[in-house]
Backbone as numpy.savetxt, mean C-alpha at the origin, in Angstrom:
# Nx Ny Nz CAx CAy CAz Cx Cy Cz
-10.26 20.59 1.90 -9.47 18.97 1.68 -10.39 17.79 2.25
-10.23 16.54 1.88 -10.71 15.80 2.31 -9.80 14.80 2.75
-9.82 13.69 3.30 -9.13 12.39 3.61 -9.45 11.48 2.53
-8.39 10.64 2.45 -8.43 9.67 1.24 -7.28 8.44 2.22
-7.87 7.23 1.41 -6.91 5.99 1.91 -6.33 5.73 0.64
-4.99 5.26 0.74 -4.28 4.92 -0.75 -3.50 3.73 -0.23
-4.00 2.55 -1.15 -3.43 1.46 -0.86 -2.03 1.40 -2.17
-0.94 1.12 -1.70 0.36 1.17 -2.72 1.14 -0.06 -2.43
1.73 -0.71 -3.56 2.53 -1.93 -3.54 3.85 -1.58 -3.82
4.56 -2.37 -2.92 5.93 -2.58 -2.82 6.36 -3.68 -3.21
7.32 -4.01 -3.72 8.03 -5.22 -4.02 9.55 -5.17 -3.13
9.76 -6.61 -2.67 11.08 -6.70 -2.11 12.21 -7.80 -2.80
12.79 -6.97 -3.48 13.44 -7.79 -4.64 14.92 -8.27 -4.11
14.93 -9.56 -4.36 16.55 -9.96 -4.09 17.25 -10.64 -5.32
18.28 -10.25 -5.87 18.85 -11.08 -7.21 17.81 -10.27 -8.22
17.59 -8.90 -8.30 16.56 -8.36 -9.23 15.17 -9.05 -9.46
14.93 -10.00 -8.50 13.39 -10.79 -8.67 12.54 -10.43 -7.33
11.29 -10.19 -7.79 10.51 -10.18 -6.28 10.28 -11.10 -5.67
10.70 -11.06 -4.24 10.57 -12.26 -3.54 9.33 -12.22 -2.28
8.88 -10.93 -2.31 7.83 -10.75 -1.48 7.21 -9.37 -1.69
5.90 -9.28 -1.71 5.17 -8.23 -1.89 4.45 -7.47 -0.79
4.51 -6.22 -0.58 4.11 -5.61 0.31 2.79 -4.65 0.05
1.93 -4.39 0.84 0.84 -3.63 0.41 0.55 -2.74 1.58
0.78 -1.41 1.53 0.76 -0.70 2.93 -0.88 0.49 2.15
-1.37 0.86 3.20 -2.43 1.39 3.25 -2.37 2.74 4.08
-2.35 3.83 3.27 -1.84 5.27 4.13 -3.05 6.30 3.61
-3.18 7.18 4.79 -3.85 8.29 4.96 -3.46 9.56 4.49
-4.33 10.16 3.23 -3.73 11.06 2.48 -4.64 12.29 2.86
-4.43 13.73 2.93 -5.41 14.78 2.65 -4.93 15.20 1.53
-6.28 15.44 0.72 -6.02 16.00 -0.70 -7.55 16.56 -1.01
-7.08 17.27 -1.92 -8.08 17.81 -2.68 -9.14 17.10 -3.78
-8.76 16.26 -4.23 -9.26 15.47 -5.20 -8.86 13.84 -5.34
-9.30 13.26 -5.65 -8.86 11.43 -5.79 -7.18 11.59 -6.82
-7.34 12.57 -7.94 -6.17 12.54 -8.71 -4.96 13.28 -7.79
-5.53 14.09 -7.13 -4.37 14.65 -6.04 -3.68 13.58 -4.95
-4.79 12.79 -4.41 -4.43 11.92 -3.47 -3.47 10.62 -3.83
-3.75 10.38 -5.29 -2.99 9.20 -5.82 -1.35 10.05 -5.96
-1.36 11.08 -6.54 -0.21 11.96 -6.79 0.81 12.07 -5.17
0.12 12.32 -4.26 0.81 12.50 -2.88 1.14 11.10 -2.53
0.16 9.95 -2.59 0.43 8.69 -2.34 1.88 8.24 -3.05
1.76 8.77 -4.26 3.20 7.75 -5.08 4.20 8.74 -4.48
4.13 9.96 -4.47 5.29 10.84 -3.93 5.94 10.35 -2.52
4.92 10.01 -1.64 5.33 9.74 -0.19 5.72 8.16 -0.20
5.28 7.26 -1.15 5.55 5.76 -1.10 6.99 5.77 -1.63
7.56 6.56 -2.49 8.86 6.52 -3.35 9.88 6.84 -2.57
9.74 7.47 -1.08 10.47 8.06 -0.56 10.64 6.80 0.35
9.98 5.92 0.11 10.06 4.67 1.45 10.72 3.73 0.82
11.36 3.84 -0.68 11.94 2.89 -1.20 13.37 3.00 -0.26
13.90 1.68 -0.39 15.34 1.40 0.66 15.84 -0.07 0.60
17.03 -0.29 1.01 17.57 -1.64 0.91 18.32 -2.16 1.85
18.23 -3.23 2.04 19.09 -4.08 3.17 19.53 -5.41 3.07
20.59 -5.44 3.89 21.38 -6.54 3.89 20.54 -7.83 4.93
20.70 -8.90 4.12 20.19 -9.87 5.15 21.11 -10.96 4.90
20.92 -12.23 5.53 21.77 -13.49 5.47 22.13 -14.22 4.18
21.01 -13.56 3.35 20.51 -14.17 1.95 21.08 -13.21 0.91
21.60 -11.94 1.27 22.14 -11.08 0.05 21.27 -9.53 0.28
21.45 -8.77 -0.22 20.87 -7.50 -0.51 19.27 -7.92 -1.04
18.26 -7.10 0.07 17.10 -7.01 -0.47 16.69 -5.56 -0.83
16.36 -5.18 -1.81 16.01 -3.96 -2.59 14.30 -3.55 -2.38
13.91 -2.46 -1.66 12.18 -2.38 -1.36 11.97 -1.26 -2.56
11.35 -1.64 -3.60 10.90 -0.70 -4.64 9.10 -0.48 -4.52
9.07 0.56 -4.85 7.86 1.30 -5.08 7.41 0.71 -6.28
6.09 0.20 -6.49 5.53 -0.39 -7.51 4.32 0.34 -8.21
3.52 0.89 -7.60 2.18 1.58 -7.94 1.10 1.72 -6.61
0.50 3.01 -7.10 -0.73 3.31 -6.33 -1.59 2.17 -6.93
-2.13 1.36 -5.88 -3.17 0.30 -6.42 -4.56 0.81 -6.38
-4.99 1.90 -5.23 -6.01 2.46 -5.39 -6.22 3.44 -4.48
-7.04 4.61 -4.77 -7.34 5.56 -4.00 -8.68 5.44 -3.40
-9.10 5.74 -2.45 -10.31 6.23 -1.96 -10.86 6.99 -1.10
-11.99 7.71 -1.20 -12.44 8.67 -0.62 -13.01 8.20 0.95
-12.70 8.73 1.86 -13.12 8.41 3.01 -14.22 9.13 3.53
-15.29 8.48 3.58 -16.83 8.93 3.54 -17.01 9.20 5.01
-16.31 10.05 5.77 -16.89 10.31 7.18 -16.36 11.75 7.27
-16.70 12.68 8.06 -16.54 13.74 8.33 -15.39 13.77 9.66
-15.40 13.10 10.34 -14.39 13.01 11.49 -13.97 11.59 11.12
-12.87 11.40 11.65 -11.83 10.11 12.03 -11.94 9.38 13.53
-12.80 8.67 13.72 -13.30 8.18 15.06 -13.09 6.73 15.03
-13.15 6.26 16.25 -12.76 4.70 16.20 -14.02 3.89 15.66
-13.68 3.03 14.39 -14.34 2.40 13.65 -15.17 3.19 12.53
-14.05 4.21 12.22 -14.20 4.89 10.67 -13.37 4.10 9.75
-14.43 3.53 8.46 -13.74 2.83 7.75 -12.78 3.41 6.91
-11.38 3.15 6.85 -10.50 4.02 6.00 -10.13 3.24 4.62
-10.32 1.80 4.70 -10.27 1.22 3.48 -11.00 0.07 3.22
-11.51 -0.36 2.05 -12.50 -1.48 1.77 -12.09 -1.77 0.44
-12.56 -3.35 0.27 -12.34 -4.00 -1.05 -13.21 -5.30 -1.15
-13.14 -5.38 -2.17 -14.25 -6.68 -2.37 -13.16 -7.71 -3.12
-13.29 -8.74 -2.46 -12.06 -10.01 -3.04 -13.06 -11.42 -3.36
-12.15 -11.86 -4.65 -12.89 -13.45 -4.72 -12.28 -14.12 -3.71
-13.09 -15.54 -3.96 -12.77 -16.33 -2.80 -11.28 -16.76 -2.62
-10.66 -16.97 -3.96 -9.38 -17.72 -4.07 -8.09 -16.28 -3.48
-8.60 -15.12 -3.78 -8.20 -13.73 -3.30 -8.29 -13.77 -1.53
-9.29 -14.17 -1.11 -9.43 -14.32 0.40 -8.65 -14.94 1.14
-8.50 -16.43 0.22 -8.02 -17.67 0.85 -6.54 -16.98 0.86
-5.98 -16.63 -0.31 -4.93 -16.32 -0.30 -4.32 -15.60 0.87
-5.13 -14.33 0.90 -4.80 -13.94 2.24 -4.86 -13.84 3.45
-5.58 -15.06 3.63 -5.70 -15.76 4.88 -4.93 -16.40 5.57
-3.72 -16.99 4.53 -2.81 -18.33 4.46 -1.56 -17.74 4.67
-1.23 -17.76 6.00 0.11 -17.37 6.90 1.26 -17.68 5.75
2.40 -16.87 6.09 3.75 -17.36 5.42 4.31 -18.12 6.37
4.82 -19.26 5.60 5.89 -20.07 6.22 6.96 -19.97 6.89
């Protein structure tokens, strides 16, 4: 068995339209990339839920497993890289812009 990180996307939908997107990175133990992706989707689907706000009902929907990466370390210690990706300047600027 090996350790993987899996990035999954959720949308927070109000009135059937995505009002906010959420990315979660989870730790998965699996025998292959394919199995890690399957397990990540299975876990993420269990995270779908809904809640009421002052602006109405919000439904949290699993959308997709965005990527699965093998964690290339024999042990999980301080500083172990669990997830990485390369970004275009516009993507980095978007990620660094706080919500209002």
